[in-house]
N, C-alpha and C positions, 0 to 999 in steps of 0.2 A: 851228425857229429862234426866237430871241427877237425880239419885235417892237421897233420903234424906240420907246424909252421917253422920248425927249426931248420929245415933244409935250405930255405932261402933267407935265413937270418931275419925273419919278418916280424919281430916284435914291433918294429916301426910300422909295418904294413898292418898288423893287427890293430895297433893304436889308430891308424888312419881309417880303417874300416869301422871301428867302434865309434869314432867321432862322426863319420859320415852317417852311421846308423842313428846316432843321437839327433843330428840335424834333420834327417828324413822323418824320424818319429815325431819330432817337435812340429814339423810342418804338415805332416800327413796323418798322424795317428796310426794305430795299428790296422784298423779295418781297411783303409785305402793304401796301406804301405805295400810297395812292390820292391823287388830287387832292383828294378830300374830306378825307382826313387832314390835308393841308396847309391846306386852307380852314378846318378846325377850329382851326388854330393861327394863322390870319391874321385880323387885325382888320377887314379890308375884305371885299368881296364875292367869292364864288367866281368870278363872271363876270370879275372883274379878272384872276384867274389865267389864265383862258382867253384873255383879251385879249392877254396878254404871251407865253403859251406854248401852243402847239397840243397838245402831248402831255406826258405825265409825263417821258419821256426828254429832251425839249427842256429842261424845267425842271431836271432833274438835271444835264445837261451844263452849263447856265448856273450851277448851284449849285457844281459843281466848279471852274469858272472863278473864281467869287467866292471860294471857299475858298482857291484858289491866291493870290489877291490878299491875302486876310487873313493867310495864313501868311507871305507875303513881308514884310508890315508887321511881323509878330511877329519874324521872323528878323532884320530890320534894326534892331530895338529894342535897348534896353540890357540886356534879360534874357538875351540869347544873344551873349556876346562871346568865348567860348572853346569848344573842342571838348567839354570836360567839361560845360559848361552846355547845349550842344546835346543831348548824350546824356541828361543829367538831364531835359530837357524832353520828349524823345521816349520815354524808357523810365522812366516813374515807378515807384517801388517799390510804390505802391498806386494802384489805378485805381478812382475812384469810379463809382457806378452810371451817372451821366450820360455820363461818358467811355466807359465800357464799352459802353453802348448805341450810342453814335455810332461807336465803333471797329468794332463788328460790322457796322453799315450800310456803313461805309467799305470794309471787306473785301468785302462783297457787291457794291458798285459796282465795285471793282477787278476782280472776277471778270468783269464785263461787258466789260472791256478785252481779254479773250482773244479775243472774237469781234466786237466792235463798234468800228469805227475811230474814231468820235466819242469814245467813252470812252477808247480807247487814246491818242488825241491829248492829252486832258486829263491822264491819268496820266503820260504822257511829260513834259509840262511840269512837273507836280508833282514828279516824280523829279529832273528837271534842276535845278529850283529848290533842292531839298534838297541835291543833290550839289554844285552850285556853291557853295552856302553853306558846306557842310562842308569842301570843298577849301580855300576861303578861310580858314576858321577854323584848320584844321590848319596851313596855311602860316604864319599869324600866330603860332600857338603855337610852331612850330619857330623862327621868327625871334626870338621873345621868350625862347627857351630853356625854355619850358614843356614842350616835347616834343623828343626828340632827332631827328636826321635820319631821315626816313621817306619812303617812296613815298606821296605825298599822295593820288594817285588810287586806289591799291590800298587804303589805309586807309579812305578815304571809302566805297568800295564795300563793304568788309567791315562797316563800321559801319552803313551803310544797309541792307544785307542782314540784319544782326542785328536792326535796328529793325523792318523789315518782317516778318521771321520771327517775332519776338516778338508783333507785332500779330496776325498770322495765327493763330498758335497760341493766343493768348489768346482770340481771337474764335471759334475753331472747336473748342476742347477744353474739358474741365472742369478743366484744370490751370492754376494760377496761376503762369505762367512769368516774370512781370515781375521779381520780386525776384532770382531766380537769374540771369536774363539781364542785369539791371543789374549784378549783382555781377561777372559775367564781363566786361562792357564796362569796368567800373571797373578791374578787374585788368589788362586789356589796356592801358588808358591809363596806369595806374601803371607798368607795365613800360616804356612808351615815355617815361616821365619818369625812368627809371633807378631806380625804386623796386622793391623785391622784396616 
């Protein structure tokens, strides 16, 4: 578990640890990730990491919680106001090396959720955030006439499964599935706008 960080006013320290963890995950994945990898990315002492987190898994669970908060801020921002913008953000046509490295690590962490309840809890929250956001965007698009009437729950699940599947396939095969997956998602949304 994370230690109480209020004693040393360390929201800044937590943020620095989380950013260091992101960089270490991006470069090493989870299988080869060590506290030392994170310490190498962290400006302060390695002992400070151990002060806040007893194990690597404790740190990664906290990292997932932090990531959920960051994604919630992004999803509430001005960049994602329609279903189409959501899909564009989640399924980029091109994935740069930094994003590719982190996506691979993310898939590795998600695999832990199959057997570890703490990881499962975080990924359940993560999925619920994305699903609730997407349902809301689809409903807004239907009300605004950008999409025709549709079962919003079913469409949200199809789009999220498509996004997750693309991420999984991109991270675990040598095939670049993002452009064709994006094309398919764009065509689905075009059909729901009444375009052929």
